[in-house]
ZALUM-698111 format. One line per 5 residues: their letters; for each residue x, y, z of C-alpha. Coordinates in steps of 0.2 Angstrom, whole numbers. Example, Ala and Ser with C-alpha at 12.3 -4.5 7.8 and 13.67 -1.06 7.14 Angstrom:
2
AS) 62/-22/39  68/-5/36
This chain:
603
MPRIS) 590/51/-729  578/40/-717  561/41/-721  550/46/-707  534/39/-705
RVPVA) 519/50/-706  506/41/-696  515/43/-679  517/61/-684  499/63/-687
FLAIA) 495/55/-670  508/67/-662  499/82/-671  484/77/-661  494/78/-644
MLLLP) 502/94/-648  486/104/-654  476/97/-638  489/99/-626  481/110/-612
LARAE) 465/99/-608  451/104/-597  442/94/-585  424/91/-587  411/80/-579
NPLRS) 406/65/-590  404/46/-589  419/42/-600  432/52/-591  441/38/-582
SVLTQ) 436/23/-592  451/25/-604  461/18/-590  452/1/-591  457/-1/-609
LPEST) 475/-1/-607  485/-17/-611  495/-26/-598  511/-22/-607  508/-3/-605
LAVLK) 524/7/-602  517/25/-603  501/34/-606  498/52/-612  480/54/-606
FSNLQ) 468/69/-611  452/74/-602  435/80/-611  439/85/-629  426/98/-632
ATSRK) 429/107/-615  447/105/-619  445/115/-635  436/129/-627  448/131/-613
LSNYA) 463/130/-624  455/144/-635  450/155/-620  468/153/-613  477/157/-629
TELGV) 466/173/-630  470/178/-612  488/177/-615  486/187/-632  493/174/-642
APFIP) 478/167/-651  481/178/-668  497/170/-669  493/152/-668  483/144/-682
GATDP) 468/134/-676  468/142/-658  451/148/-659  444/130/-661  458/117/-659
LATVQ) 446/102/-659  438/107/-675  456/110/-682  462/93/-678  446/85/-685
ELLGI) 448/94/-702  466/89/-702  463/71/-699  446/71/-710  436/66/-694
KAGLA) 417/71/-696  407/58/-688  408/46/-674  420/55/-662  414/57/-644
TDGEL) 419/74/-641  416/74/-622  426/58/-620  445/55/-616  459/52/-627
AFVLV) 475/43/-622  492/40/-632  498/24/-626  516/16/-627  516/-3/-625
DPAAV) 532/-14/-623  538/-17/-642  541/-35/-637  523/-38/-634  520/-34/-653
GSENM) 536/-44/-659  546/-28/-662  560/-18/-656  555/-2/-664  545/10/-652
QNALM) 536/17/-666  527/1/-668  522/0/-651  512/16/-651  492/16/-650
VLVPV) 479/28/-648  462/26/-639  450/38/-646  432/40/-639  419/36/-651
TDYRA) 399/36/-651  398/25/-666  413/15/-671  407/11/-690  404/29/-692
FIGNW) 421/34/-686  431/23/-697  419/28/-711  428/45/-711  441/37/-722
PDART) 434/31/-739  448/19/-741  444/9/-725  443/-9/-728  440/-21/-713
EGNVT) 446/-39/-712  441/-48/-695  443/-36/-682  455/-24/-690  452/-9/-701
TFTFP) 465/-4/-713  465/15/-718  475/30/-722  474/48/-715  471/63/-727
NGGET) 489/66/-736  496/53/-724  501/41/-738  505/27/-726  494/14/-719
AYASN) 486/14/-702  476/0/-692  460/2/-681  450/-9/-671  435/-7/-658
WGSFA) 438/-9/-639  423/-5/-629  419/13/-632  436/17/-640  443/15/-658
VLSPH) 461/9/-656  473/17/-669  490/11/-672  503/11/-686  507/-7/-683
PDVHS) 494/-22/-685  500/-33/-672  495/-20/-659  477/-25/-661  481/-42/-655
LKPAG) 483/-35/-637  470/-37/-625  463/-23/-613  468/-27/-596  465/-10/-586
FKPSA) 477/0/-575  473/1/-557  481/17/-550  486/19/-531  478/33/-522
VTAKE) 488/48/-526  491/42/-545  472/40/-546  469/59/-541  482/65/-553
LEKDI) 474/55/-567  458/66/-565  468/81/-571  467/89/-588  482/81/-596
VLLAN) 493/68/-587  508/59/-593  508/42/-583  524/31/-582  520/13/-577
VQNLR) 536/11/-568  532/-7/-563  534/-11/-581  547/1/-586  558/-7/-571
SKLQP) 564/-21/-582  568/-10/-597  578/3/-587  588/-6/-574  598/-15/-586
LLADG) 603/1/-594  607/8/-578  618/-6/-573  627/-5/-590  631/14/-586
RTQLG) 637/10/-569  649/-2/-577  655/10/-591  657/25/-579  667/14/-567
TTIEE) 679/9/-581  680/27/-586  685/33/-569  699/20/-567  706/24/-584
ELGRE) 705/43/-585  708/47/-567  724/35/-567  730/43/-583  726/62/-582
APEMA) 729/63/-562  741/49/-556  741/58/-539  723/54/-537  723/36/-541
RFVPT) 722/31/-522  704/40/-522  699/30/-537  688/16/-526  681/31/-516
IKLAV) 676/42/-531  669/26/-540  659/22/-524  652/40/-524  646/39/-542
NRLID) 639/22/-538  629/30/-524  621/43/-535  617/29/-547  608/20/-533
VADSF) 597/34/-530  590/32/-548  590/13/-545  581/15/-529  568/25/-539
LRDAE) 565/11/-551  565/-2/-537  553/7/-525  541/17/-537  524/10/-543
SATVA) 520/25/-554  526/42/-559  515/57/-567  517/73/-573  500/83/-574
LHVVP) 494/99/-581  478/108/-576  472/124/-583  462/135/-570  456/153/-571
EGLNV) 471/159/-563  483/151/-573  492/134/-577  495/121/-563  508/108/-565
SITSE) 511/94/-554  524/80/-554  522/65/-543  531/49/-539  522/36/-529
FAPDS) 532/22/-520  527/5/-512  521/10/-494  533/-3/-487  549/2/-497
YLGAY) 563/14/-491  557/29/-502  538/25/-498  544/25/-479  553/40/-481
ASSAT) 538/50/-489  526/43/-477  535/49/-461  539/66/-468  533/82/-461
NSTDT) 521/95/-470  514/111/-464  501/124/-468  515/138/-464  517/152/-477
FTTGL) 536/149/-477  538/169/-478  538/174/-460  552/184/-454  557/191/-472
PAGKY) 558/210/-473  548/219/-485  555/223/-502  556/218/-520  563/201/-521
LLYGG) 568/190/-536  566/174/-526  560/170/-509  553/156/-499  556/143/-486
MLWDP) 556/125/-480  554/113/-467  570/102/-461  569/87/-450  585/84/-442
VHDLK) 583/66/-439  572/62/-454  581/71/-467  599/69/-461  597/50/-460
LINDL) 592/50/-480  609/60/-482  619/48/-470  612/33/-479  618/40/-495
AGPVL) 635/48/-490  640/36/-475  647/22/-486  658/35/-496  665/41/-480
EELKK) 669/24/-473  679/21/-490  687/37/-488  694/32/-471  703/18/-479
VGGPE) 712/30/-489  718/41/-475  729/57/-477  725/75/-474  712/75/-489
AEAIQ) 702/62/-480  703/70/-464  697/88/-470  682/80/-479  678/70/-463
KFYND) 679/85/-453  669/97/-465  656/83/-466  655/82/-446  653/101/-445
FEACF) 639/101/-459  630/87/-449  631/96/-433  624/112/-441  610/103/-449
SAMTG) 606/93/-434  602/109/-425  591/116/-439  572/115/-440  568/126/-455
QRFGM) 574/141/-466  567/156/-474  576/165/-488  575/179/-500  586/186/-514
LAPQG) 582/205/-516  581/215/-532  597/226/-531  595/244/-529  608/256/-534
EIGNT) 622/257/-548  631/240/-552  649/240/-546  644/251/-531  631/239/-524
AMMQA) 630/220/-526  618/212/-538  618/198/-526  609/203/-511  600/190/-499
VSIYS) 593/187/-482  591/170/-474  583/165/-457  587/149/-450  576/141/-436
GDAGK) 581/129/-423  596/129/-409  603/146/-414  619/143/-402  623/127/-410
MKSSY) 619/132/-428  630/147/-427  644/138/-420  644/124/-431  641/135/-446
FAMME) 657/145/-443  666/129/-441  659/123/-457  665/138/-467  682/139/-459
GQGEL) 683/119/-463  680/124/-481  696/134/-480  705/118/-472  698/107/-485
MSALG) 703/117/-500  720/118/-492  721/100/-491  716/98/-509  729/110/-515
LGEQM) 718/125/-517  721/135/-502  731/149/-509  717/153/-520  702/155/-509
KYVVN) 698/152/-491  683/158/-478  689/170/-463  677/171/-449  678/189/-440
RDVKS) 669/192/-424  658/207/-419  663/216/-434  647/226/-436  634/233/-425
IDGVA) 616/235/-432  603/243/-420  614/238/-404  615/220/-411  633/213/-415
FDQVK) 635/204/-432  649/192/-436  657/191/-453  662/178/-465  673/183/-479
AEIKF) 678/175/-494  697/179/-497  701/176/-515  718/179/-522  719/185/-540
DANSP) 735/184/-551  739/202/-554  748/198/-570  733/188/-578  720/197/-589
DAAQA) 708/182/-585  710/185/-567  707/203/-569  691/200/-578  686/188/-564
EQMMK) 690/200/-551  679/213/-559  666/201/-561  665/197/-543  665/215/-538
MLYGP) 649/216/-550  641/202/-541  645/204/-524  649/223/-523  664/232/-515
EGMTF) 665/220/-500  667/205/-511  659/188/-506  654/193/-487  641/186/-476
YVTAV) 635/194/-460  628/183/-446  619/186/-429  608/175/-417  590/181/-416
GSDKV) 585/176/-398  588/157/-395  579/150/-409  584/159/-425  600/164/-434
LQTFG) 599/179/-447  612/179/-461  613/194/-474  623/195/-490  626/210/-500
LDDAM) 614/222/-490  618/238/-484  616/244/-466  599/251/-468  592/235/-476
MSQAL) 601/225/-463  591/235/-450  574/230/-459  580/212/-459  583/211/-441
AAAKG) 567/220/-436  558/208/-447  566/192/-440  563/198/-422  546/202/-425
NNDTL) 543/186/-435  533/198/-448  525/191/-463  525/205/-475  526/194/-491
GVLPQ) 514/181/-486  499/193/-485  502/201/-501  487/198/-513  498/192/-527
VKLVA) 507/180/-516  491/173/-509  483/170/-527  498/159/-530  499/150/-513
NQLPA) 480/146/-515  484/136/-530  497/125/-521  494/111/-509  488/118/-492
RKSGV) 501/107/-483  519/106/-490  537/105/-484  542/120/-493  538/133/-506
FYVAL) 549/144/-518  542/160/-526  550/166/-543  546/184/-546  549/183/-565
DEITT) 543/202/-567  556/208/-555  569/198/-562  565/204/-581  565/222/-574
TALNV) 582/220/-565  589/212/-581  583/226/-591  590/240/-579  607/231/-578
ARQFG) 607/230/-598  602/249/-597  617/253/-587  628/244/-600  621/254/-615
MGVNV) 609/241/-620  593/249/-614  577/243/-621  561/253/-615  549/240/-609
QIQPD) 534/242/-598  529/228/-586  514/229/-575  522/230/-556  517/218/-542
LPPLG) 513/204/-553  510/187/-545  526/176/-545  529/159/-552  526/147/-537
ASFAT) 533/130/-534  530/119/-519  537/102/-513  527/90/-501  524/72/-497
EGSAL) 506/63/-499  504/46/-492  519/37/-499  522/49/-513  533/64/-516
RVDVH) 526/78/-526  531/95/-533  518/107/-538  519/123/-549  507/137/-552
APTQL) 510/149/-567  499/164/-566  490/169/-582  493/187/-577  511/185/-576
VSQLI) 514/174/-592  503/187/-602  514/202/-596  530/192/-600  524/188/-618
AAGFQ) 519/206/-620  536/212/-614  544/199/-627  534/207/-641  539/225/-635
IGMQM) 558/220/-634  557/211/-651  549/226/-659  562/238/-652  576/227/-657
GQGGP) 570/226/-675  569/245/-675  586/247/-668  580/252/-651  587/266/-640
KRGGP) 606/267/-640  609/272/-622  599/270/-606  595/284/-595  606/289/-580
GGL) 604/282/-562  603/265/-553  592/251/-553
């Protein structure tokens, strides 16, 4: 069995115990960046340690998990005791785990390229924490308590540098100068920073090798397993290469990327950013994108939702990105020709026409009401803004084109979409219908199960959409709703009401996300949990769990900032604590056998 070094494990223990760090005002907060070596690949950076400990303790208490986590009442003291640190530690300073290029220390082992920058008030007092510490030149050798293996330390400014490899200490501090957005992210509680400019030379060769291997696999496997598809091999290879080009473009254009966590009284904020060179392709795309202060919930009817939100769509800006990616593949497909190529090209043209007429979307997936089988589990409403006439006609053409495409690919006998005009009237407004016609093999047990599952998911009507124009600038689409709910959806879309955005629990989450964004999604985990339990109850697996109603949802937004792309997530403390409590209830009831049957009735 291979032997695992305990020194890196000890370093990792610090990270795990101090994970949710807090922001605090102190002069050392940003200075750790000045001590990073030129060969730095990645950094895990923590802020004020003492404030972190208090914040982590409070957060664990609010979630109700403190009694179950050893050391949660004072994480910093726990770590100090674990590592034998009693003197010399600057408890109000930053701490950083740093991964440097292994080649910079003459090694191929990533473990040897790890260093930890620990803030100190007195370096000599700090290394004096370990009785066996011995200093030769600028490097001190010691062992952690119960570690058993050698560790090395040296003094860089107001930091002690710890490493499992002695050659790390021959490196020199060069500092890292982040660009604007990255600098702001690095001020947060805990940040994982990827220095893409250094990682580029490491990862691009791996990407190139993967490209070659995938190309070879496609040629060999497709030619052997499906000879009739051999003529599409160049097109498929190009499509795969275009996807790999996306990753390559990121490595080529990005300067840095971060994942940041920030604990606030309302909960936990997570942000993911990628900052690109302003004059690069992706940098120019981010810089020219549109953000808005919109709530992205206007026009949606009142109700209990599992998921809801919306997004902006720029038909020029965003379609250019899609066309740049797909264009070469379509050109290659034209060389192949045949009914398959024509059907794919027609479908793409209809897609392009639809999205060139669109400027945004609002959507919501509602919590199902009623007994499963008699009502659809999947119930949704969408509002598309833009040129209603063009969106509607091109949408129908795209749906009908799916049937043509599937027929060209030899799947037309199994499923196709049929458009039926003016099949339903709601409050005097005619709705068109798009219905998926699926043929199931009457002699196949698997097909029978699949048909039953479809009815559970989509209700007695099956996979059926209803569509109507609302004025000249909106298209309303519903799915799985009864006539009463369709009436509410129509009224809300006409009135452009914002019944969701004004809810206190939604405002709480929205206030933690960037004010300007391109889109936002809200995930009502409480409603999802309640729905899942109610469905289980209808199948005789009921568990009696109480969840506080109208909890704030999990929120996620995407936006651009300068030449950076960003995703922000807010997890409310109130939501997380209630879900943890529900998990405890389920665990206790499952352990006791729980109730055998659920009560009668619907969701």
